[in-house]
N, C-alpha and C positions, 0 to 999 in steps of 0.2 A: 690711436696707432693702428695701422693696418699691418697685418701679417698675412700676406698673400701666399698661402701654401698650396692652393689648389691649382693643379697643372692647367696651363693654357688660360688662366684667368687674365684678363687685361683690364687695367683701370688707369686713371689719371688723377694725380695729386699735384697741386700747386704748378701746373704746366709741365709735369713730368708724367709721360705715359710709359707703363711698364707692363710686360707680359711675363708671367711665370712660366718657364719652359721645363723645369724639373723640380721635383720636391721629393726628398727622402734619400735613402741609402742607395749606393750604387753596387754595393756588395754586401754580403753577410758580415755582421760584426764590423761594419765600416761607419765612418762619419756620415751624418746627414747633410745633404746639400740642397740649397734653395737658390735657383739660378733664374735670373731676369734678364730679358732684352729690354733695354730702356732707350727711349728717344725724347729729345726735348730741344727747344731753341735757347734754353737758359745756359749759363756758363757751366763748365764741368765742375767747378766747386760747389755751385748751387745745387746741381743734380746729385752730386755725391752726398750732400747734406740731407736732401729729401730722402734719398735711398737709405741712408744709415739711421735716420731718426723717424721716418714715417712708413717706408715700405716694409723693412724688416730691421728692427733695432739690433744693432751689433757694434762691436769695436773694431777698429782697423786690424788687419793681420799684423802689421808692424807693431802696433800697441800690444797685442796679445803675445807676440813673440818676445818683445822686450820684457814684458812681465814675467815670462818664464825664466828669464836669466837674471832677474833682479833678487838680491838677498831678501829672505824672509817671505817670499812669494807663496801664497797658500795654494794647495792643489785644488781647492774649491773654485778658485778663479781661473784655473787651467781649462775648465769645461764651459767657459762662456762662449757664445757664438761670436765668430769674427768674420769680417768681410774683406773682399778684394774687389776693387773698382778699376775697370779698364775703359779708357777712352778709345773708341773705334774710329772716330771721325765722322764729319757730316752730321753732327747732332745725335750719334748713336753711342750707346754705352753698354757695358756688360757688368752686372752686379751679381756677385756670388757670395752667399753666406754659408759658412761651414759650421755645423754644430757638432762638436767632438763626440764621438761614441762613448757612452757612459755606463753600459750594462755590465 
């Protein structure tokens, strides 16, 4: 697994090229964000899979949010990193992982 936290690092995995554009908190006592500009000739579903499993492992924001609302959900799970994936068009994507603040 690659976890590319170093700002401006560029790498390619399985035909998906990504550049880390931001790593860390944007404000004091805030969540940490790991943001990537992604390009590929592969389908959006394939690119999303590479991002969530190989670039920075995380669950989808929808899965994370649904879990918070389910009965018996433990707070330990609330602090898992989650991602948002956006298709920008022409083989370009935006992948953002949020790691909730835990201090």
